[in-house]
C-alpha positions in Angstrom: -23.0 11.6 27.9 -26.6 10.4 27.5 -28.5 9.9 30.7 -28.7 6.1 30.3 -25.0 5.8 29.8 -24.4 7.9 32.9 -26.7 5.7 35.0 -25.0 2.6 33.6 -21.6 3.8 34.8 -23.1 4.7 38.2 -24.7 1.3 38.4 -21.4 -0.5 37.6 -19.5 1.6 40.2 -22.2 0.9 42.7 -21.9 -2.9 42.2 -18.2 -2.7 42.6 -18.5 -0.8 45.9 -21.6 -2.5 47.3 -22.3 -3.8 50.8 -25.5 -5.0 52.3 -27.0 -3.8 55.6 -24.0 -1.8 56.8 -26.1 1.3 57.6 -29.2 1.9 59.5 -32.3 2.7 57.4 -32.9 6.4 57.1 -36.5 7.5 57.4 -35.8 11.3 57.4 -35.3 13.1 54.1 -31.6 13.0 53.0 -29.9 16.0 51.4 -27.2 15.6 48.8 -24.6 16.7 51.3 -25.8 14.2 53.9 -25.8 11.5 51.3 -22.2 12.2 50.4 -21.2 12.3 54.1 -22.9 9.0 54.7 -21.2 7.4 51.7 -17.8 8.6 52.8 -18.4 7.1 56.2 -20.0 3.9 55.2 -19.0 2.9 51.7 -16.9 -0.4 51.9 -14.6 0.5 49.1 -13.3 3.5 51.0 -12.7 1.3 54.0 -10.7 -1.1 51.8 -8.7 1.8 50.4 -8.0 3.0 53.9 -6.7 -0.5 54.7 -4.5 -0.3 51.6 -3.0 3.0 52.8 -2.2 1.4 56.2 -0.7 -1.6 54.3 1.5 0.8 52.3 2.6 2.4 55.6 3.5 -1.1 56.8 5.5 -1.7 53.7 7.5 1.5 54.4 8.2 0.3 57.9 9.5 -3.0 56.6 11.8 -1.2 54.1 13.1 1.1 56.8 13.8 -1.9 59.1 16.9 -2.6 57.0 18.5 0.6 58.4 18.4 -0.8 62.0 20.7 -3.5 63.6 19.2 -7.0 63.6 19.5 -8.6 67.1 18.8 -12.2 67.8 18.9 -14.3 70.9 19.3 -18.1 70.6 20.3 -21.2 72.5 21.7 -24.3 70.9 22.5 -27.8 72.0 25.1 -30.1 70.3 26.3 -33.6 71.0 29.3 -34.9 69.0 31.8 -37.7 69.0 33.8 -36.2 66.2 37.3 -35.7 67.7 37.9 -32.3 66.0 34.6 -30.9 67.0 34.7 -32.4 70.5 38.2 -31.0 71.1 37.1 -27.5 69.9 34.0 -27.7 72.2 36.1 -28.7 75.2 38.4 -25.7 74.6 35.4 -23.4 74.3 34.0 -24.8 77.6 37.4 -24.0 79.2 37.8 -27.7 80.2 41.0 -28.6 78.3 43.2 -30.9 80.4 46.2 -32.5 78.8 46.5 -35.1 81.6 44.8 -38.3 80.9 42.9 -37.0 77.8 42.8 -39.2 74.7 42.5 -36.6 71.9 41.7 -39.3 69.3 38.9 -40.7 71.4 37.5 -37.9 73.5 34.1 -39.6 73.7 30.8 -37.9 73.4 30.7 -34.2 74.3 27.6 -32.1 75.1 27.5 -28.4 74.5 24.9 -25.9 75.5 25.4 -22.4 73.9 23.2 -19.4 74.7 24.2 -16.5 72.5 23.3 -12.9 71.4 24.0 -11.9 67.8 23.8 -8.4 66.3 24.3 -7.7 62.6 24.3 -4.4 60.8 24.2 -3.9 57.1 27.0 -1.5 56.1 26.3 -1.5 52.3 24.0 -3.4 49.9 24.7 -1.6 46.7 22.1 1.0 47.5 19.3 -1.5 47.5 18.0 -0.4 51.0 17.7 3.3 50.0 16.0 2.5 46.7 13.5 0.1 48.3 12.8 2.6 51.1 12.2 5.3 48.5 9.9 2.9 46.5 7.9 2.2 49.7 7.5 5.9 50.5 6.3 6.5 46.9 3.9 3.5 47.3 2.4 5.1 50.4 1.9 8.4 48.6 0.3 6.5 45.6 -2.1 4.8 47.9 -3.1 8.1 49.5 -3.7 9.5 46.0 -5.8 6.5 45.0 -7.9 7.1 48.1 -8.5 10.7 47.1 -9.4 9.6 43.5 -11.8 7.0 44.8 -13.4 9.5 47.1 -13.9 11.9 44.2 -15.4 9.2 42.0 -17.7 8.2 44.8 -18.9 11.7 45.3 -19.5 12.1 41.6 -21.5 8.9 41.3 -23.5 9.7 44.5 -24.3 13.1 42.9 -25.4 11.5 39.6 -27.6 9.0 41.3 -29.1 11.6 43.6 -29.9 14.0 40.7 -31.3 11.1 38.6 -33.8 10.3 41.3 -34.8 14.0 41.7 -35.2 14.3 37.9 -37.3 11.1 37.8 -39.4 12.3 40.7 -40.1 15.6 39.0 -41.0 13.9 35.7 -43.2 11.4 37.6 -45.2 14.3 39.1 -45.8 15.8 35.7 -46.9 12.4 34.4 -49.3 11.9 37.3 -50.8 15.3 36.6 -51.2 14.4 33.0 -52.9 11.1 33.8 -55.3 12.8 36.2 -56.1 15.5 33.7 -56.7 13.2 30.8 -58.7 10.7 32.9 -61.0 13.6 34.0 -61.4 14.8 30.4 -62.1 11.2 29.3 -64.8 10.7 31.9 -66.5 13.9 30.9 -66.2 13.1 27.2 -67.7 9.6 27.7 -70.6 11.3 29.5 -71.1 13.7 26.5 -70.8 10.8 24.1 -73.5 8.9 26.0 -75.7 12.0 25.6 -74.9 12.1 21.9 -73.1 15.5 21.9 -69.6 14.3 20.9 -68.3 11.8 18.4 -66.8 8.4 19.3 -63.5 9.5 17.8 -63.1 12.0 20.7 -63.4 9.2 23.2 -61.0 6.9 21.4 -58.5 9.7 21.0 -58.6 10.4 24.7 -58.2 6.8 25.5 -55.0 6.6 23.4 -53.7 9.7 25.2 -54.5 8.3 28.6 -52.7 5.0 27.8 -49.6 7.0 26.6 -49.7 9.1 29.8 -50.0 6.0 32.0 -47.1 4.3 30.2 -44.9 7.4 30.7 -46.0 7.6 34.4 -45.0 3.9 34.9 -41.6 4.4 33.3 -40.9 7.5 35.5 -42.0 5.5 38.6 -39.6 2.7 37.7 -36.8 5.2 37.0 -37.3 6.5 40.6 -37.0 3.0 42.0 -33.8 2.2 40.0 -32.1 5.5 40.9 -33.1 4.9 44.6 -31.6 1.4 44.5 -28.4 2.7 43.0 -28.1 5.3 45.7 -28.7 2.8 48.4 -26.0 0.6 47.1 -23.5 3.5 46.9 -24.4 4.4 50.5 -23.9 0.9 51.7 -27.6 0.6 52.6 -29.6 -2.6 52.1 -32.0 -2.5 49.1 -34.9 -3.3 51.5 -34.2 -0.3 53.7 -36.0 3.1 53.3 -34.2 6.0 51.7 -36.1 9.3 51.2 -34.5 12.3 49.5 -35.1 15.9 50.6 -37.4 17.7 48.3 -35.5 20.9 47.8 -35.8 23.7 45.2 -33.9 23.0 42.0 -30.3 23.9 42.1 -29.2 26.9 40.0 -27.9 26.4 36.5 -24.2 25.6 36.3 -22.0 28.1 34.6 -20.3 27.4 31.3 -17.1 25.3 31.6 -13.6 26.6 30.8 -12.0 25.9 27.5 -10.9 22.3 27.1 -7.2 23.3 26.9 -7.5 25.1 30.3 -9.4 22.2 31.8 -6.8 19.7 30.7 -3.9 21.8 31.9 -5.5 22.1 35.3 -6.2 18.4 35.5 -2.8 17.3 34.4 -1.3 19.3 37.2 -3.5 18.1 40.0 -5.5 15.0 39.1 -4.9 12.4 41.9 -5.1 9.4 39.5 -2.5 10.9 37.2 -0.3 11.8 40.1 -0.7 8.3 41.5 0.3 6.9 38.0 3.4 9.1 38.0 4.3 7.8 41.5 4.0 4.2 40.2 6.5 5.0 37.4 8.9 6.3 40.1 8.3 3.2 42.2 9.2 0.9 39.3 12.3 3.0 38.6 13.5 2.7 42.2 12.9 -1.0 42.2 14.9 -1.2 39.0 17.8 0.6 40.7 17.5 -1.8 43.6 17.7 -4.8 41.3 20.8 -3.4 39.6 22.4 -2.9 43.1 22.5 -6.7 43.5 25.6 -6.7 41.3 27.5 -4.6 43.8 29.3 -5.9 46.9 27.4 -6.4 50.2 29.1 -5.6 53.5 27.7 -6.6 57.0 29.2 -6.1 60.4 28.4 -8.6 63.2 28.9 -9.1 66.9 28.3 -12.5 68.5 28.4 -13.0 72.3 27.8 -16.3 74.0 29.1 -19.0 76.3 29.7 -22.7 76.0 28.9 -25.2 78.7 28.6 -29.0 79.0 25.3 -28.5 80.9 22.8 -25.8 81.7 24.8 -24.6 84.6 26.1 -21.5 82.8 29.2 -19.6 83.9 30.2 -16.2 82.6 33.9 -17.3 82.9 33.2 -19.4 79.8 31.9 -16.5 77.6 33.4 -15.4 74.3 32.9 -12.7 71.8 33.3 -12.6 68.0 33.4 -9.4 66.0 33.8 -9.1 62.3 32.9 -7.7 58.9 31.8 -9.8 56.0 31.8 -8.8 52.4 29.9 -10.8 49.8 29.8 -10.5 46.0 27.6 -12.7 43.8 29.9 -14.1 41.1 27.3 -16.3 39.5 23.8 -17.1 40.6 22.3 -18.7 37.5 21.6 -15.3 35.9 19.0 -14.6 38.6 20.1 -11.0 39.1 19.9 -10.2 35.4 16.4 -11.8 35.3 15.3 -9.6 38.1 16.7 -6.5 36.3 14.9 -7.5 33.1 11.6 -7.9 35.1 12.1 -4.5 36.7 12.7 -2.9 33.3 9.4 -4.4 32.0 7.7 -3.1 35.1 8.9 0.4 34.3 7.7 0.1 30.7 4.3 -1.1 31.9 4.0 1.7 34.5 4.7 4.3 31.8 2.2 2.9 29.4 -0.5 2.5 32.1 0.1 6.2 33.0 -0.2 7.2 29.3 -3.4 5.1 28.9 -4.9 6.6 32.1 -4.0 10.1 31.0 -5.8 9.5 27.6 -8.8 8.0 29.4 -9.1 11.0 31.8 -8.7 13.5 28.9 -11.5 11.7 27.1 -13.7 11.8 30.2 -13.0 15.5 30.8 -13.7 16.3 27.1 -16.9 14.3 27.2 -18.1 16.0 30.4 -17.3 19.4 29.0 -19.3 18.6 25.8 -22.1 17.2 27.9 -22.3 20.3 30.1 -22.3 22.6 27.1 -24.9 20.5 25.4 -27.1 20.3 28.5 -26.8 24.1 29.1 -27.9 24.7 25.4 -30.7 22.2 25.8 -31.8 23.9 29.0 -32.0 27.3 27.1 -34.0 25.7 24.3 -36.2 23.8 26.7 -36.9 27.1 28.6 -38.1 28.7 25.3 -40.1 25.6 24.5 -41.8 25.7 28.0 -42.7 29.4 27.5 -44.1 28.6 24.0 -46.0 25.5 25.3 -47.5 27.4 28.2 -48.7 30.2 25.8 -50.1 27.6 23.3 -52.0 25.8 26.1 -53.4 29.1 27.3 -54.6 30.0 23.8 -56.1 26.5 23.1 -57.9 26.6 26.5 -59.5 30.0 25.5 -60.5 28.5 22.2 -61.9 25.4 23.9 -63.9 27.6 26.3 -65.3 29.3 23.2 -66.1 25.9 21.6 -63.8 26.5 18.7 -61.5 23.5 19.3 -62.1 19.9 20.5 -61.1 18.5 23.8 -58.6 16.3 22.0 -56.8 19.4 20.7 -56.7 20.8 24.2 -55.2 17.5 25.6 -52.6 17.5 22.8 -51.5 21.0 23.8 -51.4 20.0 27.5 -49.3 16.9 26.6 -46.9 19.1 24.5 -46.6 21.4 27.5 -45.7 18.5 29.8 -43.1 17.2 27.4 -41.5 20.6 27.2 -41.3 20.7 31.0 -39.9 17.1 31.0 -37.2 18.2 28.5 -36.3 21.2 30.7 -36.0 19.0 33.8 -33.9 16.4 32.0 -31.6 19.0 30.6 -31.2 20.8 33.9 -30.2 17.7 35.8 -28.0 16.5 32.9 -26.1 19.8 33.3 -25.7 19.3 37.1 -24.4 15.8 36.5 -21.9 17.0 33.9 -20.7 19.7 36.2 -20.2 17.2 39.0 -18.2 15.1 36.5 -15.9 18.0 35.8 -15.5 18.9 39.5 -14.5 15.3 40.2 -11.6 15.5 37.8 -10.6 19.1 38.8 -10.2 18.2 42.5 
């Protein structure tokens, strides 16, 4: 993947995970390992993902709650003049007296009833077990999503870190070129004033100086852009200071495995693919739960309470009801079938999303492998170019000392040498970024 495309993807990821001012400005040099640790501790997207894992654990607790008895305590007050209800309440209050009672006109009756009710689901067509299994899979999928996000964050931190190091190395080369050309231009202007060189030499050096200054300015801005991306990924405010440790260049990555071996390994352990498979299983469990609504539901219940005409409760007036209730939905406006149809579509969607994700990851892995092979080859060629450019510069310098070539020719050789070094630096860090991309998918 070209460097600009890599940095664009890093930039988009950084925007999606950004936060401002969450970390203290760092004035000491930061190594890559320290940058990764800081991001894992401070990046807001990881905090959000951790909350989603906790949310999935709560969903599992809610699903498992159906396996426990449901106990309620309540108190009710009722006043009625309905003869049937009033007569029933009088009996429940243990106040029935056949002497002098007008059963057709009992008058108003007050009833206070504190009660304790316990219910237990005996059978719900397997819905509870399927929903609990779906919740357990949901927790596992959230944990895998967290691992995948962590891997992507590490990859983008690495890419931004290497981008800044590469830009810094190129900037130093450009600064050296600007200083060297400016010095040569000053001397040549002095010789031109003395009439010992032609005006064309001065003009040529001015052109080379302008090109070197333009390249130096682009490299400086590249450092600032990479530094800003890195700050955003770390959760540091753009106005804060972030300095990278100036360490020796990392060794060249080794050649990647064959694409078939890489894909086999990734299919077996890639967290995003595993999470997608979990979501298929979740949809299938939810479909089974939806189909279970056609089956009978059986609940056992126990109700203990007492009835009194006032709040002066007496346990001599208590009563207990125990029973089992079985329900079957005969017709509910096709709601059950609609829920089943919806669940079937969710299964189909989950399968297609998993297939799409697998194709996307395969493409990313294939691209990263090609980029790594390309960068390693470019590194080899650039190393040869650097050697040839150094030798050419040495020979031109000897010729210049002998007065055989012009200063312009010497500057051209020096510029060619700097470009060779720039290509080598770029290829080297491109290889490191491609290797980090492959490692992200392989872990």
